[in-house]
C-alpha positions as a Markdown table, in Angstrom:
| # | Residue | x | y | z |
|---|---|---|---|---|
| 1 | Met | 98.3 | 99.7 | 95.3 |
| 2 | Lys | 96.7 | 96.5 | 94.1 |
| 3 | Val | 93.6 | 94.6 | 95.0 |
| 4 | Val | 94.5 | 91.0 | 95.8 |
| 5 | Asp | 91.4 | 88.8 | 95.6 |
| 6 | Ala | 90.6 | 85.7 | 97.7 |
| 7 | Ser | 91.6 | 83.3 | 95.0 |
| 8 | Ser | 95.2 | 84.6 | 95.1 |
| 9 | Leu | 95.3 | 85.0 | 98.9 |
| 10 | Ala | 94.1 | 81.4 | 99.3 |
| 11 | Lys | 96.8 | 80.3 | 96.9 |
| 12 | Tyr | 99.4 | 82.1 | 99.2 |
| 13 | Ile | 98.0 | 80.7 | 102.5 |
| 14 | Leu | 97.6 | 77.2 | 101.2 |
| 15 | Arg | 101.0 | 77.3 | 99.5 |
| 16 | Glu | 99.6 | 76.2 | 96.2 |
| 17 | Glu | 101.5 | 76.5 | 92.9 |
| 18 | Gly | 102.2 | 80.1 | 92.2 |
| 19 | Trp | 102.1 | 81.2 | 95.9 |
| 20 | Arg | 105.5 | 82.9 | 95.6 |
| 21 | Glu | 104.3 | 85.1 | 92.8 |
| 22 | Val | 101.4 | 86.2 | 95.0 |
| 23 | Arg | 103.9 | 87.0 | 97.8 |
| 24 | Glu | 105.6 | 89.5 | 95.5 |
| 25 | His | 102.3 | 91.4 | 95.1 |
| 26 | Leu | 101.8 | 91.4 | 98.9 |
| 27 | Ala | 104.8 | 93.6 | 99.2 |
| 28 | Glu | 103.1 | 96.4 | 97.2 |
| 29 | Glu | 100.5 | 98.0 | 99.5 |
| 30 | Pro | 97.9 | 95.3 | 98.9 |
| 31 | Leu | 94.2 | 95.9 | 99.4 |
| 32 | Ser | 91.4 | 93.4 | 99.7 |
| 33 | Leu | 87.9 | 93.1 | 101.1 |
| 34 | Asp | 87.0 | 91.9 | 104.6 |
| 35 | Leu | 85.1 | 89.2 | 102.8 |
| 36 | Ala | 88.4 | 87.6 | 101.9 |
| 37 | Leu | 89.0 | 86.5 | 105.4 |
| 38 | Ala | 85.8 | 84.4 | 105.4 |
| 39 | Glu | 86.5 | 83.0 | 101.9 |
| 40 | Ile | 90.1 | 82.0 | 102.8 |
| 41 | Ser | 89.0 | 80.5 | 106.1 |
| 42 | Asn | 86.6 | 78.4 | 104.2 |
| 43 | Ala | 89.3 | 77.2 | 101.9 |
| 44 | Ile | 91.5 | 76.2 | 104.9 |
| 45 | Trp | 88.5 | 74.4 | 106.4 |
| 46 | Lys | 88.0 | 72.5 | 103.1 |
| 47 | His | 91.7 | 71.5 | 103.0 |
| 48 | His | 91.4 | 70.1 | 106.5 |
| 49 | Ile | 87.9 | 68.5 | 106.8 |
| 50 | Pro | 86.4 | 67.3 | 103.5 |
| 51 | Phe | 89.6 | 67.1 | 101.4 |
| 52 | Lys | 91.9 | 65.9 | 104.2 |
| 53 | Arg | 94.9 | 67.6 | 102.6 |
| 54 | Ala | 95.9 | 69.3 | 105.9 |
| 55 | Ser | 96.1 | 68.1 | 109.4 |
| 56 | Arg | 94.5 | 70.0 | 112.3 |
| 57 | Glu | 97.9 | 71.4 | 113.2 |
| 58 | Glu | 98.6 | 72.5 | 109.7 |
| 59 | Ala | 95.1 | 74.1 | 109.4 |
| 60 | Glu | 95.8 | 76.0 | 112.7 |
| 61 | Val | 99.1 | 77.3 | 111.3 |
| 62 | Met | 97.2 | 78.5 | 108.2 |
| 63 | Phe | 94.5 | 80.2 | 110.2 |
| 64 | Glu | 97.2 | 82.0 | 112.2 |
| 65 | Ala | 99.0 | 83.0 | 109.0 |
| 66 | Leu | 95.7 | 84.4 | 107.7 |
| 67 | Arg | 95.1 | 86.3 | 110.9 |
| 68 | Arg | 98.6 | 87.9 | 110.6 |
| 69 | Leu | 98.1 | 88.6 | 106.9 |
| 70 | Gly | 94.8 | 90.4 | 107.7 |
| 71 | Glu | 96.4 | 92.4 | 110.5 |
| 72 | Asp | 99.9 | 93.2 | 109.3 |
| 73 | Val | 100.0 | 93.1 | 105.5 |
| 74 | Leu | 96.6 | 93.7 | 103.9 |
| 75 | Thr | 94.4 | 96.8 | 104.1 |
| 76 | Leu | 91.0 | 95.3 | 104.3 |
| 77 | Glu | 88.0 | 97.4 | 103.2 |
| 78 | Pro | 84.4 | 96.6 | 104.1 |
| 79 | Leu | 82.5 | 95.2 | 101.2 |
| 80 | Arg | 79.4 | 97.4 | 101.9 |
| 81 | Gly | 80.9 | 100.3 | 99.9 |
| 82 | Tyr | 81.3 | 98.2 | 96.8 |
| 83 | Leu | 78.1 | 96.2 | 96.9 |
| 84 | Arg | 75.9 | 98.3 | 94.6 |
| 85 | Arg | 78.5 | 98.3 | 91.8 |
| 86 | Ala | 79.3 | 94.7 | 92.4 |
| 87 | Val | 75.7 | 93.7 | 91.7 |
| 88 | Glu | 75.8 | 95.7 | 88.5 |
| 89 | Ile | 79.0 | 93.9 | 87.4 |
| 90 | Ala | 77.7 | 90.5 | 88.4 |
| 91 | Val | 74.6 | 91.0 | 86.2 |
| 92 | Glu | 76.6 | 92.5 | 83.3 |
| 93 | Glu | 79.4 | 89.9 | 83.4 |
| 94 | Ala | 77.4 | 86.9 | 84.6 |
| 95 | Ile | 79.7 | 86.2 | 87.5 |
| 96 | Ser | 79.1 | 85.8 | 91.2 |
| 97 | Val | 78.6 | 88.8 | 93.4 |
| 98 | Tyr | 81.5 | 87.5 | 95.5 |
| 99 | Asp | 83.9 | 87.9 | 92.5 |
| 100 | Ala | 82.3 | 91.1 | 91.3 |
| 101 | Leu | 83.0 | 92.7 | 94.7 |
| 102 | Tyr | 86.8 | 92.4 | 94.0 |
| 103 | Leu | 86.2 | 93.8 | 90.5 |
| 104 | Ala | 84.3 | 96.8 | 91.9 |
| 105 | Gln | 87.2 | 97.4 | 94.3 |
| 106 | Ala | 89.8 | 97.1 | 91.6 |
| 107 | Glu | 87.9 | 99.5 | 89.4 |
| 108 | Lys | 88.6 | 102.1 | 92.0 |
| 109 | Ile | 92.2 | 101.1 | 92.5 |
| 110 | Gly | 93.1 | 100.1 | 88.9 |
| 111 | Val | 94.9 | 96.8 | 89.4 |
| 112 | Leu | 93.6 | 93.3 | 90.3 |
| 113 | Val | 95.7 | 90.3 | 91.3 |
| 114 | Thr | 93.7 | 87.1 | 90.8 |
| 115 | Ser | 94.0 | 83.4 | 90.3 |
| 116 | Asp | 90.5 | 83.0 | 88.8 |
| 117 | Ser | 90.7 | 83.0 | 85.0 |
| 118 | Ala | 87.0 | 84.0 | 84.6 |
| 119 | Gln | 87.4 | 86.9 | 86.9 |
| 120 | Ala | 90.6 | 88.0 | 85.1 |
| 121 | Glu | 88.7 | 88.0 | 81.8 |
| 122 | Ala | 85.8 | 90.0 | 83.3 |
| 123 | Ala | 88.3 | 92.5 | 84.7 |
| 124 | Arg | 89.9 | 92.9 | 81.3 |
| 125 | Arg | 86.5 | 93.6 | 79.7 |
| 126 | Leu | 85.9 | 96.2 | 82.4 |
| 127 | Gly | 89.3 | 97.9 | 81.6 |
| 128 | Ile | 90.9 | 96.8 | 84.8 |
| 129 | Glu | 94.6 | 96.0 | 84.7 |
| 130 | Val | 95.1 | 92.3 | 85.7 |
| 131 | Arg | 97.9 | 90.3 | 87.1 |
| 132 | Tyr | 96.7 | 86.7 | 86.6 |
| 133 | Ile | 98.5 | 84.0 | 88.6 |
| 134 | Pro | 97.3 | 80.6 | 87.4 |
């Protein structure tokens, strides 16, 4: 099992460079946090509204793909169980609590898939195995 964070899941949903590599990890019992759905929904919204990179129809397709991903592919855990450790990690590593939540989850699981270089470095410092997808 692997923890796939919101940065990599967004890359997959938005079909950004490297999305096929993310897809390979989604075939291996992926875990994430319920928080990821909100983070990726916000990324889709940004692509549609302020950045105007996606039409309304394209955004709707992305939202539907995210819904299916959350229901059929990912095991989503509530963030509540990881919050205490995430705050510790955020303070120790000087990263956001959002990013630290995925690190706390990956500490338990052992492997993190991320497209965030700072998060990958923090994971390595914590002894977490990382699959970095730039």
